N, C-alpha and C positions, 0 to 999 in steps of 0.2 A: 504494500500500500504506500502511496505517497506520504513521505515522512511529515510534511507540513500538515496534511489533513489529519494524520494520526495524532499529532501533537495538539492540533486544534480541538479534536474530539475529546482528548484526555483533559485538556484545560477547561473546556466547557463543563464537563461532568464534575470536575473538581470544584469549580466555582459554585455550581448549583448545590452541591453537597454541603459546602461551607455555609452558604446562605441559609440552607435548610436548618442547620444546627444552630446557627446564631439566632435565628428567629425562634427555634424551639426553646433554647435556653432563655431567651428574652421572655417568652411566654411563662416559663417556670418562674423566672424572676418576678414577673408581674403578679402572679397568683400565689406564690409560695414564699419566695425568698424575702419579701418585704416583712414577713413576720418571723424571721429567723430567730430573733432574740427571745421570742416566746416559746421556742421549741425546747423540750427537755434534753439535757445533755450538752447544751452549748450556752455559754454565758458570755455576753458582750458588754463592754463598758459603755457603749453608746450604739445607737441605731446605725445600721449600714446605710450609707448615703446611696441615693439612686444612681449617681454617677459611678461610685465604686462598684456597686453590684453589677451595673451594666458593663463596666470594664472587665470584671471577672468573667461574665458569661460570653463576652465577645472573644476573649482569649480562649475559653473552653470550647466555644463554637468553632474557631479556626483550627485548633488542634484536633478536635474530634472530627471535623470535616476532612482534614488532611489524612488522618488515619483511616477513616471510612473509605476515602477515595482509593487509598493504596489497597485496602482489602477488596473493594469492589472491582478494581482493575485486575487484581489477581484472579478473582473468581469469574471474570469475563471470559476466561479461556474456554475453548470448546468442550473439553472433557467435563468441565463443571456444569456447563449449560445443559448437557445431556442428562444430568441427574434430575431426580424428581424435585418438585418444589419443596416438599417436606424435608428431604435430605439437605437441600441447599440452605434452608433456613436454620436447620439444626447445626450444621457445620459452621455457618457464619456466626451463629450465636456464641460459639466458643471464642471466636475472635473478638466479638463485641464485648464479652465479659472482661477481656484484657483492657479494652478501651475504657470501660466503665471504671475499672480499678484505678487506671491512670487518672481519669477525670476526678474521682473522689480524692485521691491523694494530692493532685495539683490544686483542687479547690480548697482543700484544708490548708495547704501550704500558703496559698494567697491570703486566705482569711486570717490565718495565724500571724502573718506578717503585718496585718493591720491593727492588731490588738496586743495588749500587754501580758496576756496569760497563756502562752503556748502550751504549758503543761496541762491545760484543761482538755486538750484534744488527744487523748490517748486512744489506742485502738478499741479498748473496751467501751469507752464512752461513745465513740463513733458508732459502734455496732448497736448501742442502745439508743442512739439518737433518732428521734422522729424525723428531724430535718434530713439526715443522711438517708434514711429509708425512703422518705418521700422522693428524694432525688433518684434513688435507685429504681423505684417503681416508675417514676416519670421517664427515666432513660429507657427502660424496657419497653414502655408504651410507644415512645418516640421512635425507637429502633424498629418496632413492629410496623408502625405506620410508614416508616421509610421504605421497608421492604415490600409492603403491600402496594405502595405507590409505584415502586419499580416493576413489580409483577403486572400491575394494571397497564403501565406504559409499554411493557413488552408485549402484552396481549393485544392492545389496540394500536400501539404506536403513539409516540408523544404528541404529534400534531393532531392525530385523529381523536385522542382522548379529550383534549382540551376543547376541541370544536364540538364534540358531543356534549360535554359538560355544560357549555353555555348555550346549547341548542342552536348553533350557527346554521345548520342545514335543515331546520324545521321552521318555516317551509323551505322548499328547494330554492337554490339560487344558482345563477350563472357564474362560472369561474373560468379562468384561463389556466390550463394545466398542461404539463408535458409528461408523456407516458413512455415507458420502456417495457416491452414484452420480452422476457428473457427465458429461453427455452433450451432444454438439453438436446444436443444433437443425437440422432440415432437412438432415441430413448426406448423405442419398441424393441429393437434388436438387443440392446443392452439388458433390458428386463427379461427377455427370453433366455439370454445367455447366462445371466447371473441368477435368475430366479427372482420373483417379485419381492421376497423378503430381503434378500441381500441388496437388490436394486434400491429398495426403499431406504435401507440403511445408508447406502452411498449418497442418495439424494439428500438425506438429512445432513450429512457431512458437508455437502456442497452448499446447502442453504445456511449452515452455520458460518462457513467462510464468507458467503455473500453478506450476511448480517454485519460481520466485522467491517466490511468495506463500506456498505451503505451508510453507516453511522457517520462517516467523515465527509459525506457529499450532499448534505441538505435534503436528501431524498427520504421517502417513506415507502416501505413495502406495503402496497395496497392489499394484495392477496396472493395466495398460492393456489394454483389450479393444476393438480397433477404434478408433472415435472416442470411446471412453468411458474415463474415469479413475475408479478407485475409491480413495477416501481413507478411512483408518481412524484413529481416536483411541482412546486409553484413555478409557473412558466419562466419568470425572470430569474429566479434562483437557479433553476436547472441549466439555463443558458450561461449564467455568470461563470467566468473562468472555464467554460466548456465542461462543467461538472458532469453533465449527463453523459458525455462521451468518455471523459476520464474515468468515470466509475466503471464502465464496462471493461476497459483495459486493465484497470487495477484489480478487478475481480479475476480476469484471465491470468494476471500475473500471480495472484494469490493461489489459484489452482495449480499453476506450474511450480510454484514454490513447494507445494505439498504433493507434487507428482509421485515421488517415491512412496509416500504413504498410500496413495490411491492404488498404485501398481502392486504394492506388496499385499494390501488387504483385499483388493477386488480384482486385480489382474487386468484392469482397464483404466484408462485415463478419461474422465468426463470433460467434454467441451460444450460450450453454450453459444447459441446464436441469439441475436437480439434485433428488434425493430424499434425505431424511435420516431415519435411524431407528437404533435401538440396543437392546441388551439382551444377554442371555447366549447364548453359542455355544461351540463347541468349536474350539480351535486345535491344529493338528497339523503336525509336520514331515513332508513327503511327498517321495518321489522319491529317487533316488541321483544320477543325472546331472541337472544343473539343479535341484538341490534347492531347495525353497521352503517357506514357512509357508503353509498353507491353512486357511481358516475354513469351518466347516460348521455349518449351522443355519438356522432359520426367519428370523433377522434379515437374512441376505443376500438371500433371496428377497423378503422384504417390502420391503426398501429398493429393490430393482430395480423392483418393481411400483409403488411410490410415485412413482418417477421417471417411469415410463411414463404416469402420470396427468397430468403437467405440461401437455402439449399439450391434452388434453381439457378441463382446467380453466382454461387460459389463464394459468398461473402459471410463474414462472421457478424458484422454490424452494418445494417442498412438504415438510412435515415431519409425522411421526405425532403423535398425541396423547400418546404416551409421552414424546417429546422435548419437546413443547410444555409439558407439565406440569412437566418437570424444569428448563427454562430460566427465567431471570429477564430477560426482554427489556427493554431500555432504550428511551428515547424515539426513538432513531434507527431502530428497527425497528417495523414495523406488522404485526400478524397478523390474518388473516381466516379464520374457520371456513368451510370449503368443503362440509362435510357428511360423512356416513358412506358408505363405499364398499365394495362387495364386491371384494376382491382375490383373484386366482387363488392357490389354495393355503391361503386363510384361511377358517376356519369362521365367523368373525363379521365384520361390517362394521368397517372401520378408519376412525376419525375423522381427517380430514386438515385441515391448516392451511396457508394460503399466507402466506409471509413476504416483505415488501417493505421496502426501505430508504426512510426518510422524508426 
């Protein structure tokens, strides 16, 4: 993957995590820490000022956020993502216990430095302290909410979840989107050769690799259909810095990097072809159970037809003239005009271009 995009993704997740914990500790400060002097086991010479308590929880929030980010990045590895949600939460909880211990010790050190009686904060007194136990319970709840939030975002996609939360697509609305239909080459032959169970396992690995790449390119995985993944961008974001094109080649590079793994485990190397197109369509929130955002319009059908042309034209990535004219391709990409083609459902021939990495 492009190093700049990878670093960008890591920094974004780290900042979001730090902000979450700063606000979480601020909420604790607001509802609980203001009455710390009244809690059994801790005696203060004077009330904790709002500024001092805020400073304490900002420090704790930054440290906790950084430690959480390190743990989350470690557990973003493919082998961990393949585990059940219950197992992931249990294993993460062991690491969170370490963070909790550090937070309690650091918090006590900071509070002790503010007052004249450090001998009051012995381990026994801390374990009997209502203030400390309220902090522990709060930390556990905040950690649970953090992980539930991550699971929800993984299930729906970050962009999709927030849009559904605010009811953005109820009623339907017209938007300009860019789509990529990404499909495995020779999937029927591979499934018959490997057997459907092993083929499905290989497909899982491919999509794990895809998710690691998509995270750095402002795209969202709209849906999986069999051996096909549909990726969607806000139109302008997808065009910016040629991200919609760069994503495909970074995904191909990711697969090649893991070529030995695929050959050793499955005896074959999976390759994908893709079609890219965009324009205006209608987005609507549909369903009651398993609710989702659905896109309707000619853009969807045209993108699917463009992808179908890849085998016929011997190309890995085909894009429409609409996208070609909107992109500013750099020297690392080469485009080849393939001709104008009659696509099912289209009144006029569609000019297509093959894109290759130089």
